[in-house]
C-alpha positions in Angstrom: -35.7 -2.4 22.2 -33.4 -1.5 19.4 -30.7 1.3 20.2 -31.7 4.5 18.5 -29.6 5.3 15.5 -27.8 8.3 15.4 -27.6 10.4 12.1 -24.0 10.1 11.9 -24.4 6.4 12.4 -27.1 6.1 9.9 -25.0 8.2 7.0 -22.1 6.0 7.8 -24.4 2.6 7.4 -25.9 4.2 4.2 -22.4 4.7 2.6 -21.1 1.3 3.8 -24.3 -0.1 2.1 -23.7 1.9 -1.1 -20.1 0.9 -1.2 -21.1 -2.8 -1.1 -23.7 -2.4 -3.7 -21.3 -0.5 -6.1 -18.5 -3.3 -5.6 -21.3 -6.0 -6.6 -23.3 -4.1 -9.2 -21.0 -1.5 -10.7 -21.9 2.2 -10.6 -24.3 2.4 -13.4 -26.2 -0.7 -12.6 -26.5 0.0 -8.8 -29.9 1.7 -7.9 -31.0 3.6 -4.6 -33.7 0.6 -4.1 -30.7 -1.9 -3.9 -28.7 0.5 -1.6 -31.5 0.9 1.0 -32.5 -2.8 0.9 -28.6 -3.6 1.6 -28.8 -1.0 4.5 -32.3 -2.3 5.8 -33.8 1.1 5.7 -36.6 2.7 4.0 -36.1 4.5 0.8 -37.1 7.7 2.2 -34.3 7.4 4.5 -31.7 7.5 1.9 -32.7 10.9 0.6 -32.6 12.4 4.1 -28.9 12.2 3.8 -28.0 12.1 -0.1 -30.1 13.7 -2.8 -28.8 11.0 -5.3 -26.9 7.7 -5.9 -24.1 10.3 -7.3 -24.0 12.1 -4.0 -23.1 8.9 -2.2 -20.4 8.1 -4.5 -19.1 11.4 -4.4 -18.8 11.2 -0.6 -17.2 7.7 -1.2 -14.6 9.5 -3.3 -14.0 12.0 -0.5 -13.3 9.2 2.1 -11.1 7.5 -0.2 -8.8 10.5 -0.8 -8.9 11.5 2.8 -7.6 7.9 3.7 -5.0 8.1 1.1 -3.8 11.5 2.3 -3.4 10.3 5.8 -1.6 7.1 4.7 1.1 9.0 2.6 1.2 11.8 5.3 2.1 9.2 8.0 4.9 7.8 5.6 6.5 11.2 5.1 9.7 12.0 7.1 9.8 15.6 7.8 13.2 15.7 9.5 15.1 13.8 6.5 15.8 14.7 3.0 12.7 14.4 0.8 14.1 11.7 -1.2 14.2 9.5 1.8 10.4 9.6 2.1 9.7 8.5 -1.3 9.7 4.6 -0.9 7.8 4.6 2.3 5.4 7.0 0.9 4.8 4.9 -2.3 4.7 1.7 -0.3 1.8 3.4 2.0 -0.1 4.5 -1.2 0.0 1.1 -2.7 -1.1 -0.6 0.7 -4.0 1.7 1.2 -5.2 1.4 -2.5 -5.0 -2.3 -2.5 -7.0 -2.4 0.7 -9.6 0.0 -1.1 -9.5 -1.3 -4.7 -13.0 -1.3 -5.0 -13.1 2.5 -4.6 -10.3 3.0 -7.0 -12.4 0.9 -9.7 -15.7 2.8 -8.8 -13.8 6.4 -9.1 -11.5 5.8 -11.8 -13.4 3.4 -14.3 -17.2 3.0 -13.3 -17.9 6.9 -12.6 -15.9 7.8 -15.8 -18.9 8.2 -17.9 -20.8 10.3 -15.4 -19.4 13.8 -16.1 -21.2 15.4 -13.2 -19.6 13.0 -10.8 -16.2 13.4 -12.0 -16.1 17.1 -11.9 -17.4 17.1 -8.2 -14.7 14.4 -7.5 -11.8 16.4 -9.1 -13.0 19.5 -7.3 -13.3 18.1 -4.0 -11.9 19.8 -1.0 -10.1 16.7 0.1 -8.3 16.2 -3.1 -7.3 19.8 -3.3 -6.3 19.7 0.2 -3.9 16.8 -0.6 -2.3 18.4 -3.5 -1.7 21.7 -1.5 -0.2 19.6 1.4 2.0 17.9 -1.1 3.1 21.0 -2.7 4.1 22.6 0.5 6.1 19.6 1.4 8.0 19.9 -1.8 8.4 23.6 -1.5 9.9 23.5 1.9 12.5 20.6 1.1 13.5 22.5 -2.2 14.3 25.6 -0.1 16.0 23.6 2.6 17.8 21.2 0.5 18.6 23.5 -2.6 16.5 21.5 -5.0 16.2 23.2 -8.3 12.6 22.6 -9.1 9.0 23.8 -9.7 7.5 22.6 -6.6 4.0 23.1 -7.9 4.6 21.0 -11.0 6.7 18.3 -9.0 3.8 18.0 -6.5 1.5 17.3 -9.6 3.8 14.9 -11.0 4.1 12.9 -7.8 0.4 12.8 -7.3 -0.1 11.9 -11.2 2.5 9.2 -11.3 1.4 7.4 -8.0 -2.4 7.6 -8.9 -1.7 6.2 -12.3 0.4 3.5 -11.3 -1.6 2.2 -8.4 -4.7 2.1 -10.8 -2.7 0.2 -13.5 -1.3 -2.3 -11.2 -4.1 -2.7 -8.8 -7.3 -2.2 -11.0 -6.1 -3.0 -14.8 -3.4 -5.5 -13.5 -5.5 -7.0 -10.8 -2.7 -6.5 -8.2 -0.1 -8.6 -10.2 3.6 -7.3 -9.9 3.0 -4.8 -7.0 6.6 -4.9 -6.0 7.8 -4.2 -9.4 5.5 -1.3 -9.7 6.6 -0.1 -6.3 10.3 -0.3 -7.5 9.5 1.6 -10.7 7.9 4.4 -9.2 10.2 4.7 -6.4 13.3 4.7 -8.5 11.6 7.2 -11.1 11.0 9.8 -8.2 14.1 9.4 -6.6 16.0 10.1 -9.7 13.8 13.2 -10.5 14.6 14.3 -6.9 18.4 13.6 -6.9 18.5 15.1 -10.7 17.2 18.5 -9.1 20.0 18.9 -6.6 22.5 21.5 -7.3 25.9 20.1 -8.6 27.5 21.1 -5.3 24.9 19.3 -3.0 24.5 16.3 -5.4 28.5 15.7 -5.0 28.0 15.5 -1.4 29.5 18.9 -0.4 27.6 20.4 2.7 25.8 23.5 2.5 27.3 26.4 4.3 
């Protein structure tokens, strides 16, 4: 007798199937019929969990951003100057995006023409939480280290720079020159942070 599938298990199975179908067919060409065939369930089962193909894709976007946030947060060194977290965080972002390049392609390229889906992705709670966390990290270090910067805008610049660089390298460039991209992004962000130090701190003088 087969084991009873719990709702959470079924939902994960459908999302995994949707991800495989999107990777093979692309977002526009993929159909719910193909997703349920991939998952081995009846079409009605899909609609118990997702109202549409778009809803499944948006949930995959949530999972992608949640995983990216966790990867970057795990590389962050809260007890060290912020500049020392730049390279570990950039490397962690590239590793995570490389391992999930199919989702990057889905979110940044294939869903681009679905305006409603794009709006939902950009308004997602996880995406906003990532930005809020990053903004708070920059704000705290700015206060502790005397960095002269707009912490909200710096957080946006960091997030945008890493997002565009990973997409250009891994999706457009098909994973070529990863180390060069990592070095370039790291150098750019480190320079921005060092340039925001007060002259007294930049010269190495300790804060009183």
